[in-house]
N, C-alpha and C positions, 0 to 999 in steps of 0.2 A: 542484434535480430532478436536476442532475448525476452527487452523488451519492448518492440515492436509484438512478438507472442503474447505479453501479459496487455499490455493493453489492444493488442486484439479481440483475446478474448476478452479481457474485462469492460472494454465498453463495449463491443460488443454484445454482451448479454443484457448490459443496460439499455442497448439502443433497443436490441428484441423485444425487451420487458415492458418500454414508454411506449417506442414506436408502434409494434406490433400488437403486445400481449400477449406474443408466445412464452414468457417466460411464467410460472404461477408464484407469486408471494415471491418477496425477499428471501428465504432462504434459498430457494432455488436459482437466484443470482445468486446469492455468494456462493456456492458449490459450483459455478459454471466459474467464477473466479476464481475460486480455490483451484478448480482445476487445473485452467489456463495457465496461474501460474506456475503446478507443480511440472508441469509437461515444460514450459520454457525455460526451467530450472534446469529438467532433465537434459535439452536438447541443447543449450549453452553450454555448462557447467566446464565443461573438459575444457571450452577456450579462453574465458573469462572468470570464470568464479561464478557467476549468473549473479550478479548485484541486485540489476534488474532496478534499481531503486538507489537516488541520490542519498536519500538516507541508511539507505544501507550500507552504500561506499562510504560515505563518512563516519560512520561508525565502526566499520571496517579499519578504515583510517587511522582513528581514533583509540582505538581499543587494541589492534592490531598492527601497528605500525610497524613490527622488522618482518613481518612477512608483506606487507602491505604500504609502500608508502603514502608519500601525500601529495607524492609527485604527477600522482595517476589520478587525485580526484577529478582534476578539468577534463581529461579525455576522457572518462566516464562517465563526466554529465553529459557532454556534449554527445558522446555516441545515447546515452540513455534518451536524451531528448528528442535525439533525433527521430527514434526508434520508437518513439509515441508519436510524434507529428506524422508522419511515413501510417502509422498505424489508424491515428485519424483521419488523413485524408483516406486512405484503404474502404476504408468503413464506410467514408461519406460515399466514393465509389457507387458501392454498394445497395446503401437505404437513402439515398438523396431522393428521390420519386416518391416514396412512401413517408418521409419527413416533409415532403411537403405538403402530403394527402393529410398526415398528421395536422400539421397547422391549420389547412385552410381545414379541419372539422372540428376545431379547438377556438377558431376563431385566433389565431397569433397572427400578429406581424413581428417579422424576424429583425431584432433587433430594437423590437421596442419592449416598455416594462410587461411581466408576465411571458416572454418567451423564452425565459428560462426555463420554463416548463420543456420546450422543445434541446432548448441548449443543455441542457442537464447531460445528454448523451454523451457530451465531450467534456466539458470542464464541468464543474460542481458547485455547488451553492448550497447554504446551509441556512434554516431549515432546506428540508431536502423538498423541494416543487411537488414530489408525485406523491407523497406524503400530506405535505402541510398545504399547498395550493403555496400561490404568487400574492396574495393581496400584502399591500403594505402593512398592514397592522401583523402579520404573518410573518415578513421577513426582518420584521423588526425584535421576534421572539430572542433571537441569536446573535449577537454585536460579534465584527468580526475578533474582535479578543477572543469572546466565547469560540468560536470556530475553531482559531488557531490552539488554544488548548484543548480542546476536545480531539484535533490531528495530532495533537502532541500524544497525548496522552494511548492514545491508540498507535501511533508509532512506537513507543514506546512501549507497550505492551507484545506486542510484535519481533521488535528486536530482542528485546528479551528472550519470547521464545527461541530466536532464529539462534543468539548464541547460547543457550543450553542446548539445543538437538544440534549443533556441527562441533559444540565442546567433545574434544575426545578424551577426557578425561569423565565426564560424563557416565560411569558404567551402567546408567538406567535409558541416554539416548537412544533408537532405533539404529543406529547404524547409518553410514553417508549413504547408504542405495534408498534409503526410506526417508531419511530427513527430506528432501526435498515436497514427499508428500503430506507429510506433517508443517513443513511449513505452510503448504497452502490452505493444510486444516484450520491453522491456526489463523490466517487471513478471512477466512471464510465465519468463523465464527465472532473475530472481531465485527466482520461487516454486518451481523446479523445483529449487535447491538447499538453499533453506533454511526449504521448507513441512516437510518430515520431521520438523524440530528443533522450528520453535515455528510451524507453519502459515502463519507470513509474514504480518501483518498488514500492517506494515508503515503503518500509516495511524491514530491514533485514530478520529477516527469510524467503520472500516469495523467497528474491535471492539466501543468502547464501546457508542456504539447499540443494536447487536443484544443487547448482554451486557444492557443495561437492560432486553428488550425476553424475553428470557432471565429474568431476576431475575423479572417481572411474573408470565409466565409457568409459574411452578413452578419452575424450576434451582435460586432459592432459594443457599444459600449456596454453590453449584457454580459458576452464574452472577458471581454476589457477595458476597466479594473472592475467591471461586477457590480451588482447591484451594493451598496454602502462599500464600494470599492474592496471585496471581500478575497480578490485574487491573491491576494500576498498571505494572507492565513493557511491556506493551501502548501505554500511553501515554506515559510519561518513556522507553523508547528511540525511538521513530518523532521525538520533540519532539528531542530530542539529536541525533540522526542525522541529519537531513536538514539540520538547517546546518550541520554537520559536510560533507557532500559539498557542498554548496553554496559554501560556503567553499573547501573544496580545490579545486573548479572552476577559482575565480575565480582565487586564489593560483598554479595550478600552470598551467592552462591559458590564461586568459582575459588573466593579465597579460601576456603576453608582449609587446610593443609593438609596432604595426604596422608600422613600418620595419623591423622585425627578421625579422618573418612576407616581407615582401614583399619581403627583403635575401636569403633563403633560397630564395624560388619563383625571382628571377632566376636566382641560383646556379645553382640547378639546369637551369633552363633555359639556360645558358650566355649571359645578359645582364648588361648593367653594373646594376646594381642603380640604381634611382630613388628616391633620397631623398626627393627633393622632394614627388614624388606622393606615394611611400607615407605621408611622416608627414602630407602631406593628406587622405590619406585615412581 
């Protein structure tokens, strides 16, 4: 349910922007994405922890296996993929007449080269067709490897932020009630930078579920494997980047001993460090 809501609002914001022109600029799309993620987390966290993203699930199983065993990976991934696919189907049921109208107006033949301009409302493409177009020379600007690395970078930053926001040892984190808002806002700021390049999926389920639906809905090879066989980059990139970002947070930030943290606080406040109390904390 959580991933359904994420994809419904996320892909829905892209769809309303591309197909109807309702959204004004990339930042507005990013903000809708961010608030959609925030509400999806609030709605589903009590039941599942609201991972909503296979890269998040993998990162938590990798770095927090004491609370989330690896045996839960496949069931979570299956649920995330199912939610994403159903959200894409729901959006298509709502927007299909307008997608056909858009294709007619732009002389697009669904499933033929160039139709990624309409297919981008489901799966993702790099460079972003809405920004750079679909000419072969444009498509060649980013190889699948480059797309994978950009997606890995964006997902690494996202997981770094998520681990910081939910870390109970992080005294400056906003707290459990506000963490979903700032996670959504983190996605929005990453989208604002990377979406012109790769559409910034950052989530294998968000890309592959809608991409599978687009394959069945007539986009054919434009959906899967996509131009230059790009589909794998949106799965491998986030699954590599997520654990890297989570590990970076644990090693660079969380690994600071509590006693050392308290000593810095005491020194800043002009107090004598209470090393016994700090170590006890």
